[in-house]
N, C-alpha and C positions, 0 to 999 in steps of 0.2 A: 909193821906190815899187818894188813888186815886180810883175813880169810874167812869165808863162810864156814860155819860149823856144820857138823853132821846133823845137829838138831835143826838148824835152819834149813838144811837140805831136805830133811824129812818133812818139815812143815810145808816147804814149797811143793814137794811131791804130793802131799795130802791135798793141798789146795787144788792142784791140777787133776787129781783123781776125782774129787768130789765137787769141784766148782769151776772147772776149767772154762765152761762156756760163759762164765762171767767175763773172762778175758778173751774177747772174741772179735777183735778188729779184723777188717777185711780191706784189702787194697787192690785196685785195678789200675793198670797203666795201658794206655793206648798210644802207640808210637805215632808220630806226626804223619807218616806216609800212609797209615791205615786209619786215619782220623777224618771224619767228615768235616771237621773244622779246619783241617790243614795244619793244625798245631797239636802238640801233645795234650792229652787229657789224663788227669789223675783223679780217680775216685777213691773215697775212703769212708768206712764206717768206724766210728769210735765207740768202743764198748767198755763200760766199767759199771760195776754193781754198787748199790747203796745210794745214799743221799748225795748224788753228784749233780752239780749245776754247771752248765756250760755258758760262759760269758765270752764276749768278743771285745777286743780293744785295738786301738792304734797306739803303739809305743813309739814316741818320736826318737830320732837320732840323738845320741847323748855324747857329751864330752866328760871324761872321767879324770879324776886326780891321779897324779903319779903315785905309785905304790898301792893303789886300791886293789883289794882282794874281793873275790866273789865266792859265796858259799851257798849252796842250795840245801840239800838234806843235811841233817845234823851229823850223820856219819860220814858224809862225803868230804873229799879233799878240798881245801881252799885253793882257789885258782887266781892267778894274777889277771886283772882286767886290762884291756887295751885302752889307749887314749880315747879313741873315737869308735862308737858303735853305730850301726845302721838303724834306721827306723823300720818297724815291722808290724804287720797285722798278726794278732795273737788270738787264737781261739783256745780259751783256757778250760781245762777240766778241773773244776773247783771241787775238791774232795776234802771231807773232814780230816782225813789222815794225811793229806798231801799226795799229789799225783806226780810221780817221777817220770812216767813213760806214756803220756797221753796227749799232750798239747800239740796243736798244729800251728804252723807259721807260714807267712809269705812276707819276705823282706823287700825293701825298696829296690833291690836289684832283681827281684822276681824269683829268688830262691824260695822254693816251697817245700815244706817238710811235714811228713806224716810217718807213722811207724806201726809195726806189728810185733807183739810179744812172740818170742820163739823159744820158750823155756824147755825144761826137761832135757838138757844136753847130757852127754856122757859125763858122769861125775868125775871120772879119772882124768878128764881133760881140763878141769877147772884150774885156773891160775890165781896166784895171790895178786892183790892190788896194793897200791901205795897210798898211805895216809887216808884210807877209806875209799879210794877210787872215785870214779865219776859215774853219774847216772843221768839225772835231769840236765846237768850241765852240757851234755853232748848236744842236745837239740837247741837249747837256749843260746849257746855260744855260736853254733852254726848260724842261727837266725840273726844274731847280733853282728856277725863278722863276715860271712861268706858272700863273695861277689859273684859266684857261679856254683852250680852243683858240684863241679869238679873241685873247686876251691873248698867247698864244704867237706868233701871227702878228705882233703889234705888236713883241714883243721881238726876234724874228728879223729883221724888216725894219729895225728901228733899228740892229741890229748890221751888217746888210748895207750900210746907208747910211754907216755910220762906217768899216767896215773893208773891205767887199767879200768876195765868196766866192771862195776860191782854187781850188776844184774846178771841173771842166768843166760839170757840170749835174746836177741832182737834183730829185726830187719828194718832199717830206715829207708824210706823212699824220698829221694831228694831231686827235685826237678828245677829247671830254669827254662827260659824261653827257647833254649837250643838243645839241651840234653836232659836225660833222666838217668840217674844212677840209683842203684840199690846197694846199701852197705849192711851186710849181715855180720853181726858181732856176737862172739862167744865170750863168756865171762873171762876177764883178764885182758890179754892183748892178742886175741885171735880174731881175725876178720877177713872177709873177702868183699871186694867192691866190684861191681860190674855195671857197665853202661847198657841200658836197655836200647836195643836197636830200633831204628825208626820204623821198621816194618813189623815189629813184634807187638803182641798183646801179652800182658803178664797179669796173673791173679795170685794173690797170696793170702792165706788165713794165718793162724797162729802156729806155724811151723816153718822151719827153713825149707825153701823150695828150690834153691839153686842146685842144679845137678850137673849138666854138661858145661863146665866152665873151662874155657881155653886160657890157661894161665900164661901161655906164650903170647897172647894178644895184649901187648903192653899198653897200647893206646886205649883199650876198652876194659881191661881187667887189672885189678891190683889185689895182692894178697899180703897178709902180714908175714914177717920173717919166720921161716921154719914151719909154716902151716901145712904145706903139702908134704914136706919131708916127714913130719910127725905122723901124718895119716898113713903114709907108706910104711913107716917103721912099725906102726901099730897094726898093720894088716887091714886097714880100713879103706885103702885105695891102692889099686894096682893098675898102672897106666896100660892102655892097650898096646902101646909101643914104649918099651922101657926108655926112660929118660925124656920122653915127650909128654908133657903135661897138658895135653889138649882136651882131655875128657875128665877133668877133675870133678868128682861128685861131692860137693861140700855137704849136702844134706845127709848123705849116707855116712860120711866120715865123721861128722860132728854132732849128730843127733839120732837117738834111737828111732827106728821105723815105727814104733808103737805110737809116736805122737802124730804121725801122718795117718795112722790107722784109727786113732781115737775118733769116735763118731762126731764129736763137736767140730773137728777139723775135716774129717772125711766127707761129711754131709755137705759142707760149704764148698769144698773143692768140686764135688760131684755136680752140685747145682750150677756153680759158676762156669765150669768147663763145658757142661752141656749147652749152656746159653752161648758160649763163645765159639765152640767148635761144632755143635750139633751132635757130638758123640757122648755116649755114656761110658765113663770109666768106672770099672768095678773093682779096681785094685789100687791101693795107695801108691804102689810103685809105678803105676801107669801115668799118674798125674804129671803133666808137663810143668816145667817152670815157666816156659813161655812158648808161644806158637807164632809162626809167621802167618799172619791172617790173610785169608783169601777174599775178604770183604772189608768194607769200612764201617767203623763204629762211631756213633755220635753221642752227644750228651744224654739223650733219652735212653740209648742202649746201656750206658753205664748206670744210670739211675735204675733201670729195670733190674739189673743184676744186684745192685746194692739193696733193693727193696725186696728181694726174694724171700718168701716164707718157705717153710719146709712142710712135708706131708703130715708131720706131727702137730703142726700148729692148728688152732681153731677147735680143739677138743671141747666138747660141751661140758659145762660145769666148772670151768677154770678160766683164768686169763687166756686171751687168745695166744699169746706167746708164753708158753710155760716151759717146755723142754728146751727150747732155744737152739734147734739144730738147723735153722735157716741162716741166711746171711743177715737179714733184719731180725734182731734178737731181743729177748727181754731186757738186756742191758745196753742196747744201742741207744745212746743218748744224743747222738748227733751224726749226721752224714753230710759229706760234701763232695762236690765234683768241681775240680779246677780245670779251666781251659786256659792254657798258656798263650802268651802273646809276645811278639818281639819287643813291644813296649810294655814294661811291667805294669804301668798304670792301667792298661786295658786288659789285664788278666781278669777273667770272669770266674766267679764262684757261684755255685748253686748249693745252698746250704739248708738243711733241716735243723730244727731246734728240739726235736724229739725223734722217735722212731720214724724212718723214712717210709715205711709201709702205711703210716697213719697220719703223717703231716706233710706239708708241702716243702719242696725245695725252693727257697726264696733266693732270687738272683741278687748278686752282690759283687761289687768291684772292690776287692780287699784293700788295694792301695789308696782308694779314695776314702777310706776310713768307714767303719761300720756305723750304723745308727747308734747314737748315744744310749738309747733305750735297750740295746742288747746286753748291757752290763748294768749292775747296780753298785759297783765299786769303781773307783778310779784305777787306772793301770798301776799306779804306784802302790795303792793299798792292796790290790790283787796280788802284786808281786810279793809284798810283805807278808800277806796271809797265806801264800801258796803252800808253805810248809808249817804255818803257824796259824791255822784257821780258827776263828772264833765261832763257837756253836751257833750264836745268834745270826751269823751270816747265812745260815742255811734255813732260816725261817721262811715260811710261806708269806708272800707279799702280793696281795691282789693287785697292787699298783704297778708291779713289774710286768711288762707286757709279755715276756717270754713264758710266763706261767700259762697263758692261753693255749700255747702249743702243747705244753706238758700235760695240762688238764685234759685236753682233747684226746691225746694219746692214751691217758689213763682211763678215760671213759670208754673209748672204743675197745680197749682191751677186754672190757666186760660186756659191752653191748654188741655181742656177736652179730645179731641181725642187722646192725648198722654198719658192719665192717666194710662190705663191698660198696655200699652206697657212699660212705664217707670217702673211700678211695677214689671213686668217680668224681666226687666234688673236689677233692684235692687236685686231681689231674686237670680238671677244668680251670681251677684257680691258677695253676702253674702255666697253663696255656695263655691265660690273660696276662700274667706277670712277664712272660717271656716274649710276647708278641713285639714289643717295641725295641728289643735289645739291639738288633742290627742297625736301626736308625739312631739309637742312643750312641752307639759306638761311632757311627759316621759323624754325628754332631760333635762328639767329644774329640775326635781326631782333627776336625776342623778348628775347634777351639784351641787345641794344643799347639797349633801353628802360630796362634796369636799369643797364648799364654798357657803354659802347663798348669798353672794355678787355677785358671778359669776352668780348664777341663776337669781338674780334680774336684773343684767345688760343685760343678754341674753333675758329675757322676755321684758325688756324695749325696746330693739332693735326691738322686734316683735311689740310692741305697735306703735312705730314710723313707721315701715315698712307698717303696715296695715292701719294706718291713712293716710299715704301718698298715698297709692294705692287707697283708697276710695276717697280721695280728687281729685286725678287726674281723676278718672272716673266721679265724679260729675261735674267737670269743663268741661269735654268733653260733658256730657249730656246737661248741660246748654247751651253750645255753639250751639248744634244742635237744641235745643228748641227755641233759640232766635238768628236766623241768621241775622236779620236785625238791623242795628245800629240805636240807639236812642241818640240824643244830646239835652241836656238842654242848650238853648242859653242865659244863664245868669249864672253869678258866684254865685249869692245869690238870695234867695227868701224871701221876707218879709212876715212872717206868719200873719201879720195884714194889709198888703198892698192891695190897689185896683189896683195897676199897672198890666200891662200885662206881662206874662212870656210866651215866645215862646219855643216850643219843636218841634224838627224836627225828622221825621222818614225818614231815608235816603233810596232812591231807590237803587235797585241792580238788578241783572239778574233775580231774581225770584219775585221781588216786584216793582210795578209801583206806583208812588205817586197818580195817578188818581184813582187807585183802592181802596184807603183807604176810609172807610166809616166814615165820621165825626159823624154821628148820633149814631154810635156804639163805640165811642171813649171816654175814660175817662183817667184822670191822677191823681196820688197821691202816697201814700206809698205802699210798698209791703204788701202782706197778712200777713206776719209774724211780721209786725211792728205795728199792730193795735189790738184793742180789738175785742171781738166777735160781738159787736153792729155795727161796721163799715162794710158796705157791698160795693160791687163793684159799685152799683148804687148810693151810697152816695158820690163817689169821684167827682172831678172837671170835668165839661163838657166844651168843647171848646166854646169860644165866637166867634171865627172866624178862618179861615184857608186860606192858599194860597199855590200854587205850584210854587216853585222856586229852583234854584240850590244853595244849602247851602255850599257845600264843594268844589266847583270849579272843579268838575269832568265832567262838561258838561251835567249832567243828572239832571233833575228836581226832587226835593224832596218835601215831604209834611211837611209844617210848620203849627202847630196848636197853637192857642193862648188861654191862660187860665188866670183867675184872680189869682194873687199870693196867696191871703189868702184862696182861695178855694183849691188850690193844697196843701198848707202847714197846713191846719187846724188840721190835725191829726199828725203833726210832732213836734219834740222837737227842739226849738230854741237853737242855739249854736252847733248843730251837722250837719255834712255833710251827706245828705241823698241820698240813691238810689231812684230816682224819677221815678216811673214806668208809662208807657203808655200801656193801654190795648185797642186794636183796632181790626179791622176786615177788610180784603181785599178779595173780591170775596167770601164772606161767610165763610172764614177761619180765625181763631184767629191769631193775630199778637201782640206780646208783647216784651218788653225790657225796659231798663232804662238808664238814664243818671244821673249825680250827680250834686248837688248844695248845698251850705251852707244855712241852714235855719236861718233866723234872727228873 
């Protein structure tokens, strides 16, 4: 039997005390009766800190050998594979340490999966798990096997009963063309599942939100054995009417209120519910789990919520998103809005490839397969590396189109004067990309009557076309934001070395070396490559500088010297990095990057 140690618990608590806003996913659900599309809408921001790269794949249906076992994390239990698995769209959180709880899926039956961390549960309620328990396997197996959201709940809860959940706590949102369920899991085999009603709107950050759960509603609510009884026994739930469990408050019974009160959760709840209800909630206990909406919400409404910054964002002299108390955060590496459809092929996704407040939502038909250029590995290799990543896989590659989106987000983070203008341009691009969608769907549905394969291929061509258009626009935007060339005058940087690394900012018609302000200059990783605790002021400061001609064009350039270990302290050895310089000339921001191998 495997049980988390007190040391592990302490480490987890420390993580949430000092870096919780790195784990800051947000999910919004719009029931089909209050949706402008007439179908369910699910929106989700995925947040993880560090050198995280988001790739997209289509994983085809597979036939597996008898006796085949699947194992994900090293500590996790091995699980018997089924003979046949479904094909699915996979948006991968590719992390150097492996990401157990971040990936999103849409399988060929239309089952769509996202999740939110809900940690810091009551420690006395934690349970032992068997053979290491299950973590990543919950989401991957639901994607491989579930034929509906309700079926996914059955699959997940059977796995929980057999192995137990080794993570602290989490809420999975699982949608299909007809229903949406949320499954809130507490470490071990404690869980509650609830179907979101068709007239409801739900928002959830990184804490359990289910409060008034009617356990007697057997068609729409399921709970693990003994869950309610334990809460009553522990004095954490007292039914309004004895013996009638119609008002079970899961979030109070199984998670301390301080997590809802924590600013990184409270702020997002307050922002989201203000936009949903028009009301300002000033107490964590007031936040609803869901509301019966009195108006209809569309894709743009969901995007608007997911893009929300906080009043702390945009402080002068730092990255735009530093404290990270909005819904779009320092660690938001992708955002997606799914619009369900009775035919899974016609499910639409609107997906960003970096922070949604800085880059466009690119339309996508997930089951028509993403553009090949959205990944640089095959799905087989990505699966193999998911928990055994090679450092070189996290290298900057100018030929991978997704970097255009990441680069633009990194530049806008520093170029505060360009922030609002960039957002207007992003919205204009989205309008152009979205304009043909209704006609595209109409054509695809006509093609599907002749041949589903023809419809799929036609929609796939649209996926490619729109990704390429967005990528070209982002590349142009980045070039405008960073017109001045930056060179790292070293092939490699020793992450533990005391030697000097020189970085040059080349002069040009609009930039003179003498105008660069050393005291306002730092160097290090881009904003999207570090966790929430890293700020602009914590990057490397120059130890010296000189003005000289670096590239032989007869014009003097600015050469700044830094300590190797200071530049590379937040970088991954073994990868080639985009090494950014953030500076200022005549009071205006100047930024750009060169590349070097980190040793």
